[in-house]
C-alpha positions as CSV (number, residue, x, y, z in Angstrom):
1,X,18.1,4.6,-3.7
2,X,18.6,1.2,-2.1
3,X,15.3,0.7,-0.4
4,X,11.8,2.1,-0.9
5,X,8.5,1.4,0.8
6,X,5.0,2.8,0.9
7,X,4.1,4.1,4.4
8,X,0.4,3.1,4.7
9,X,-0.6,5.4,7.6
10,X,-1.6,8.7,5.9
11,X,-1.6,7.3,2.4
12,X,-4.8,8.3,0.5
13,X,-7.0,5.6,-1.0
14,X,-9.1,6.9,-3.8
15,X,-11.1,3.8,-4.8
16,X,-11.4,0.0,-4.8
17,X,-11.8,-1.0,-8.5
18,X,-13.3,-4.5,-9.1
19,X,-12.6,-6.2,-12.4
20,X,-13.9,-9.7,-12.2
21,X,-11.7,-11.5,-9.6
22,X,-9.1,-8.7,-9.8
23,X,-9.2,-6.0,-7.1
24,X,-7.3,-2.7,-7.4
25,X,-6.7,-0.6,-4.4
26,X,-6.1,2.8,-6.0
27,X,-3.8,5.1,-4.1
28,X,-4.2,8.7,-5.2
29,X,-1.3,9.7,-2.9
30,X,0.9,6.9,-1.5
31,X,3.7,8.2,0.8
32,X,7.0,6.6,-0.1
33,X,10.1,6.5,2.2
34,X,13.4,6.1,0.4
35,X,16.7,5.2,2.0
36,X,20.3,4.8,0.7
37,X,22.9,2.5,2.2
38,X,25.3,4.4,4.4
39,X,23.0,7.4,4.9
40,X,21.3,8.3,8.1
41,X,18.8,10.5,6.3
42,X,15.7,9.3,4.5
43,X,13.5,11.1,2.0
44,X,9.7,11.2,1.7
45,X,8.0,11.2,-1.6
46,X,4.4,10.7,-2.9
47,X,3.1,8.9,-5.9
48,X,-0.1,7.5,-7.3
49,X,-0.4,3.7,-7.8
50,X,-2.5,0.5,-7.6
51,X,-2.0,-2.4,-5.2
52,X,-3.4,-5.1,-7.5
53,X,-4.8,-8.4,-6.2
54,X,-5.6,-11.3,-8.6
55,X,-7.8,-14.3,-7.8
56,X,-9.1,-12.0,-5.1
57,X,-12.0,-12.0,-2.7
58,X,-13.3,-9.3,-0.4
59,X,-13.8,-10.6,3.1
60,X,-16.3,-7.9,4.2
61,X,-17.9,-4.7,2.9
62,X,-15.1,-2.1,2.4
63,X,-15.1,1.5,3.8
64,X,-16.4,4.4,1.8
65,X,-14.0,6.0,-0.6
66,X,-11.9,8.2,-0.7
67,X,-10.3,7.5,2.7
68,X,-7.0,8.0,4.4
69,X,-5.4,4.8,5.5
70,X,-4.6,4.4,9.2
71,X,-2.3,1.4,8.6
72,X,-2.7,-2.4,8.5
73,X,-1.1,-5.5,7.2
74,X,0.0,-6.7,3.8
75,X,0.4,-10.5,3.6
76,X,2.8,-12.2,1.2
77,X,2.8,-15.9,2.1
78,X,4.8,-16.2,5.4
79,X,5.7,-12.5,5.5
80,X,3.4,-9.8,7.0
81,X,4.4,-6.2,6.3
82,X,2.9,-4.0,9.0
83,X,2.0,-0.4,8.0
84,X,4.1,-0.6,4.9
85,X,4.4,-2.1,1.3
86,X,7.9,-2.8,-0.1
87,X,8.5,-1.2,-3.5
88,X,8.6,-3.1,-5.8
89,X,6.0,-5.7,-4.6
90,X,5.2,-8.9,-6.4
91,X,3.8,-11.9,-4.6
92,X,2.1,-15.2,-5.5
93,X,0.4,-17.8,-3.2
94,X,-1.3,-16.7,0.0
95,X,-1.5,-12.9,-0.4
96,X,-3.9,-10.2,0.8
97,X,-4.4,-7.1,3.0
98,X,-6.2,-6.0,6.1
99,X,-6.3,-2.2,6.2
100,X,-8.1,0.1,8.6
101,X,-9.3,3.7,8.1
102,X,-9.8,6.1,11.0
103,X,-13.5,7.1,11.6
104,X,-14.8,3.9,9.9
105,X,-15.2,0.5,11.7
106,X,-15.1,-1.3,8.3
107,X,-11.8,-2.7,7.2
108,X,-10.5,-3.5,3.7
109,X,-9.8,-7.2,3.9
110,X,-8.8,-9.0,0.8
111,X,-7.4,-12.5,0.3
112,X,-5.9,-13.3,-3.1
113,X,-3.7,-15.7,-5.1
114,X,-1.3,-13.0,-6.3
115,X,-0.6,-9.3,-5.9
116,X,1.6,-6.6,-7.4
117,X,2.2,-2.9,-7.0
118,X,1.8,-0.8,-10.1
119,X,3.0,2.7,-9.6
120,X,1.7,5.5,-11.9
121,X,3.7,8.4,-13.2
122,X,6.8,9.5,-11.2
123,X,7.4,10.1,-7.5
124,X,7.3,13.7,-6.3
125,X,9.7,14.8,-3.6
126,X,8.2,16.1,-0.3
127,X,11.1,16.3,2.3
128,X,14.2,15.0,3.9
129,X,13.7,13.0,7.1
130,X,16.6,13.7,9.4
131,X,17.2,11.7,12.6
132,X,16.3,13.6,15.8
C-alpha cells in the first residue's frame, strides 16, 4: 500500500482518556482507506487506535462517549487535514483537533504541543471501493 488515511466521518470514538497533560482519543473502529500507486481501486479497512496529544489542553467540554465522528480538522502546524488523518501521523509544534459529532453541539477541541497515531492490533478488511 502506498497511502493510508483514517476517514473521520463514521469512525467510532470510544473514549477520551486523560493522563496528566496527555489526551488519548480512543477509536474503537477507525475506518482506513488504502490506495496503491497505479490503481484506480481503493480498499476500506477498520482498526482500533489512539490519536495521542501531548502537552495538550481541552478547549471545551467534550461530547459524551461513545460517539460516531461526523468529521472535522486535524492540525499539524501549517497543515490542516479535513475529515482525515494520515497514517502514520506524527507531529510536533502547533497540533490539535476540532472534531464534531452528529446529535451533539459540543465539539472535541484539543490544542497540543505534539501528536501521534498509535494503531492497535491489525487492520481488518471491509471492502474494495471501485470508481463509479
